[in-house]
N, C-alpha and C positions, 0 to 999 in steps of 0.2 A: 723335950726335942730340941736339937741345935737352930741356934738363930740363923735367921735366913741370908746371914753376910757369909756364912761359914760353909754353905751349902754350893757344891759344884755346878757350874754352868752347864756341864756336859759336851761331849765331843761328839758331832755330827761325820759319822763314818758310813763310806762306800763299801760294802761287802764284799762285792765279786760283780763281774763285767754282764749281769742282767740287771743290773739298776737297784740291787738290792741296798736299800739305807736302812740306818739303824742310828739310837741315842745311846753311847757311852757315858758313864758316869761313874769316874774313878774315885777309890778312897784316898784318902792319905797313907802312905807305907803300903805294906804288902795286905793284902785282902784276906778278909776271914771268911770272907764266902764269895762264890760268883754267881749272879743271880740273873736268870735268863725272863723277864717277862713276856708272857703271852697275851697280845693285847684282846680285846674286843673286837667284833667284826664290825663293819657297816657304820651306823650313825653312832651306835655305841662307842666304837672307838674314838671318834671325833669327839664326842661329849665328854668321854673318861680320861682324855688325853693328860690335862692338867692336873688331875688328882692323879696320875699314874707318875707322872715326872715328879711331882712333890714327893710321892713314896720313894721315887728311885732316888732322890737327894737325901733325903733321909736315911736310907739304907747306905748310898754312900759314905755319908759323914760318920755313921756308925760303923764303917770299915769293910763294906761290901763292894763288890765290883759288880756294875748293874747295866746291862746291854738290854735296852728297849727296840727290838727290829720291827719295822714295817712290812708286812708279808707283801709279793708283788701283789700290782693293782690295789694297793691301800697308804695311807700315807705320802710320804716323799717319795716312795720305791717306784720304779716302772712296771709295765707291765698293766694289762686290761684284764678285769675280773672276767669279760665276757670269754676270753682266750683261755685262761688258767683252769687247771685241775688241781684238787685237794692234792695230790704228789707234789705238786710244783710247792705248795704252800708247806708242807712235812720236808722236802729239799731245802726250803729257804731256812727253816728252824734247825736242820742240820748244819747249814753253813755260820748260822747264828751262834750256835752252839760249841763250834770249830774256833771261830773268832775270839769268844768269851774267852774260851781254855786258853788260848794262845798269849790272853793278857792278864789272867789271874791263875795262878796254880793254888786252886783252893776248892772244896767242896761246892758241888753245883745244887742250886735249888734253884727249880723252875715253879715259874710262879704262870698259874693260868687264871686269867680272869673273862669271865661271863663265857661267851662260845671258845675264846680260847682255850678253855680247860678241856674243850674235845678234843683238843690235839696235845694238848699239854701231858696229857695221863699216858703216850706214846713213849714219850721220851725217855732217855736214861738221866737217873738225877740221884743224888744223894738224898733230898729230901723234895717232896713236892707239896705246894701250899696250894690250894684251890679258893680262890676268892667268888665269891655270889656263883657260882659256876653254872651254867645252862647245862642240863640233865641230857637234853635227847635233841638232835638238829633239826627233825623232822617237826616239831611241835613248835621249836624255836621260830623256825621259817614263817610258819602258818601265822605266827602271833606278829610277826614283824609284817607281813602281806595285810593283816585285817587291819593292824594301827595304821600302815598308809593308805588304804583305802579310805577308813573313818577321817583320817587328817583332810584328806581329797574332799570329801562329802561336805567338811566343814568351813573349808577356806577358797572354795570354787564353786560357782554355778554349775559348771559341767566337769565334774570328776575326770580325770583323763583315764583311759584304759589301763590296767597292771598288767603287763608282759608276764607269760606264763612262767619265766624264769628269771623277774625284775623282783629286786629286793631294794625298798628304800630308792627307787629311781634308777638304779645300777643295775643292769641286766648282766646274768653271771650265764658262764656256759651251763650246757647241758650237763657236762660233766663235774662240773664245780658246784651244781644245783644240787645233783641226787647224791655228790660225794658229801656234802655237808648232811642233806637229810639221815643217810645212812649212818651218823656218827650219833653214839650216847654214851655215856660214862659207863663203865666195865659194873658188872653184877658184882666183883669181888674188888676190894681195897686195891688201886694200881700199884700202891709202892706200899714199903714197912712204915717208911718214914713221911704218910699222909697227913698233912694239914689241911683243915678247912675251916674257913672264915666267911661267915654271913652278915652281910649288912642291912640294915632296914628300921624298920620302925619298933620291931618285936625283940624281945632278948631271949625269945625261943624259937627254937628252929621251924621253921616253915615245913608243915605237913609235907610237902614233896620232897623234902631235905631227910625229914625224920625216917619216912618208909624208906627212902634210898639208901642213906646211911645205916640201916638197922643192918643190911646184909655185907657190910664193910668191917664189923669187929670193932676193936677199939681205935678210933681214931679221934686225934686231938681236935676237938672243935672249938669255935669262940664265935658268940653270936654278938656284935658291935651295933648298938643302936647309934644310927646316924642316916643321915641323907643319901639316897642310893645316888651315888657319885656318875653311874652311867645313862642317867635321865638326864634329859635338856633342861636347864633353868633351876639346878641342883646350885644353891650356895658353894662357894669357892673355897672352903674353908676344909681342909683335910689333915689337920695335924692329928686328930685322935686318929684316922685311919692309918697313917703314918706310923704313928707310935705302936700301934697292934701290929703291922706289918714287920716293924723292927724286930718286935719279940716274938712273932711267929716264925721267921727266916733265922733270925741270931741265936734264939733262945734253945734252951736245952728241950 
């Protein structure tokens, strides 16, 4: 991996008048690939941010142009999740792709991370990389709500009530909540150049992934034994993840 002093610090961008922000990581010289990172959502986005910036810097050092947008209502972007829809997020990703293509005339690789994969599979790309993807939106939201309730019970004498459309303390609009509930990875491989990267304690595919990928045919898969970067309190050393990502994004 490149030494840290050679890694670009990144360029913050304002992509449109709706307050859509992104971080752009540029390579030296012309880009070998244009990489759009569709980040996780909610608390997982905040927790995974350092890992994904580390990966983005490694990709830029290896010759890729990388864009990490914050969907509206997340990160540094404007907007409020209580007023947004899933189509708003889809529009944000289209703007992000146009911005990236204007800066880098190179094959497009879309990287969908955790729940971000549920929208990444809809995007046009020359290569699609799914990193520890969420398979189904409805069960994912249920898991997040259950986890929040358990945390509240452990940390407070009287746990606050969780709203019907609240995720990790953030109220979502009815349209956004139900839109996410309806998302799931497709039954067939979403792209001929789909790659699948699992991160966890085992070098074997999780049963959920194994069953799901059986319907996708020949898909390049990699099982990386590493700490879950999307969890809180995960150690902040991501060199192995970055190396694997560079190989999957830029490799044959």
